[in-house]
TIMIVO-656901 format. One record per residue (C-alpha): residue in three letters; x, z, y. Coordinates in nm, 2 decimals, m for minus. Layout:
! residues N
<residuo=ALA | xx=X | zz=Z | yy=Y>
...
***
This chain:
! residues 70
<residuo=MET | xx=0.51 | zz=m0.59 | yy=m0.64>
<residuo=PRO | xx=0.70 | zz=m0.27 | yy=m0.62>
<residuo=LYS | xx=0.89 | zz=m0.15 | yy=m0.92>
<residuo=SER | xx=0.70 | zz=0.14 | yy=m1.07>
<residuo=PRO | xx=0.67 | zz=0.31 | yy=m1.41>
<residuo=TYR | xx=0.29 | zz=0.28 | yy=m1.36>
<residuo=ARG | xx=0.30 | zz=m0.10 | yy=m1.31>
<residuo=LEU | xx=0.11 | zz=m0.30 | yy=m1.57>
<residuo=ASP | xx=0.23 | zz=m0.65 | yy=m1.64>
<residuo=ILE | xx=0.02 | zz=m0.90 | yy=m1.84>
<residuo=GLU | xx=0.15 | zz=m1.24 | yy=m1.95>
<residuo=THR | xx=m0.11 | zz=m1.52 | yy=m1.97>
<residuo=GLU | xx=m0.13 | zz=m1.89 | yy=m1.99>
<residuo=ARG | xx=m0.36 | zz=m2.11 | yy=m1.79>
<residuo=LYS | xx=m0.37 | zz=m2.49 | yy=m1.76>
<residuo=GLY | xx=m0.05 | zz=m2.50 | yy=m1.97>
<residuo=GLU | xx=0.13 | zz=m2.28 | yy=m1.72>
<residuo=ARG | xx=0.29 | zz=m1.94 | yy=m1.80>
<residuo=ARG | xx=0.16 | zz=m1.67 | yy=m1.57>
<residuo=GLN | xx=0.22 | zz=m1.30 | yy=m1.52>
<residuo=GLN | xx=m0.03 | zz=m1.06 | yy=m1.35>
<residuo=SER | xx=0.11 | zz=m0.73 | yy=m1.23>
<residuo=PHE | xx=m0.11 | zz=m0.44 | yy=m1.14>
<residuo=ALA | xx=0.02 | zz=m0.15 | yy=m0.93>
<residuo=TYR | xx=m0.08 | zz=0.08 | yy=m0.65>
<residuo=VAL | xx=0.04 | zz=m0.01 | yy=m0.30>
<residuo=PHE | xx=m0.04 | zz=0.25 | yy=m0.03>
<residuo=ASP | xx=m0.33 | zz=0.39 | yy=m0.24>
<residuo=LEU | xx=m0.48 | zz=0.05 | yy=m0.32>
<residuo=LEU | xx=m0.46 | zz=m0.11 | yy=m0.66>
<residuo=MET | xx=m0.33 | zz=m0.46 | yy=m0.60>
<residuo=VAL | xx=m0.29 | zz=m0.76 | yy=m0.83>
<residuo=LEU | xx=0.00 | zz=m1.00 | yy=m0.80>
<residuo=THR | xx=m0.02 | zz=m1.33 | yy=m0.99>
<residuo=VAL | xx=0.29 | zz=m1.54 | yy=m1.04>
<residuo=VAL | xx=0.31 | zz=m1.87 | yy=m1.22>
<residuo=TYR | xx=0.64 | zz=m1.99 | yy=m1.36>
<residuo=LEU | xx=0.71 | zz=m2.35 | yy=m1.29>
<residuo=PRO | xx=0.94 | zz=m2.57 | yy=m1.50>
<residuo=GLY | xx=1.28 | zz=m2.41 | yy=m1.50>
<residuo=ASP | xx=1.12 | zz=m2.06 | yy=m1.49>
<residuo=ILE | xx=1.10 | zz=m2.07 | yy=m1.11>
<residuo=PRO | xx=0.84 | zz=m1.81 | yy=m1.00>
<residuo=HIS | xx=0.57 | zz=m1.91 | yy=m0.76>
<residuo=ILE | xx=0.33 | zz=m1.65 | yy=m0.61>
<residuo=ILE | xx=m0.02 | zz=m1.78 | yy=m0.62>
<residuo=SER | xx=m0.22 | zz=m1.47 | yy=m0.54>
<residuo=TYR | xx=m0.18 | zz=m1.12 | yy=m0.40>
<residuo=ARG | xx=m0.51 | zz=m0.93 | yy=m0.37>
<residuo=PRO | xx=m0.69 | zz=m0.60 | yy=m0.42>
<residuo=ALA | xx=m0.80 | zz=m0.54 | yy=m0.78>
<residuo=LYS | xx=m1.16 | zz=m0.61 | yy=m0.87>
<residuo=ARG | xx=m1.37 | zz=m0.32 | yy=m1.01>
<residuo=THR | xx=m1.34 | zz=m0.45 | yy=m1.37>
<residuo=GLU | xx=m0.96 | zz=m0.48 | yy=m1.33>
<residuo=ARG | xx=m0.94 | zz=m0.12 | yy=m1.19>
<residuo=GLU | xx=m1.14 | zz=0.01 | yy=m1.48>
<residuo=ALA | xx=m0.91 | zz=m0.18 | yy=m1.73>
<residuo=TYR | xx=m0.60 | zz=m0.04 | yy=m1.55>
<residuo=HIS | xx=m0.72 | zz=0.32 | yy=m1.56>
<residuo=ASP | xx=m0.81 | zz=0.28 | yy=m1.92>
<residuo=TRP | xx=m0.45 | zz=0.16 | yy=m1.99>
<residuo=LEU | xx=m0.31 | zz=0.46 | yy=m1.80>
<residuo=GLU | xx=m0.53 | zz=0.70 | yy=m2.00>
<residuo=ASN | xx=m0.50 | zz=0.55 | yy=m2.35>
<residuo=ASP | xx=m0.19 | zz=0.32 | yy=m2.37>
<residuo=TYR | xx=0.06 | zz=0.42 | yy=m2.11>
<residuo=ASP | xx=0.37 | zz=0.59 | yy=m2.26>
<residuo=ASP | xx=0.54 | zz=0.82 | yy=m2.01>
<residuo=THR | xx=0.81 | zz=0.94 | yy=m2.25>
***
């Protein structure tokens, strides 16, 4: 996922595994990169896909209400 001040990173846990989802625009398309951290904190990409409608709505809500550009 490209580094961007507009990238949203969300930490989650699923099936006992630490995961991070990153949301950012890539060539005018909001993409979601999901990485799981295996033992020893080794990152493993498990998904890279366009954002779903609900994810796009949540991302734009974050930009409008919670993003701090200072």
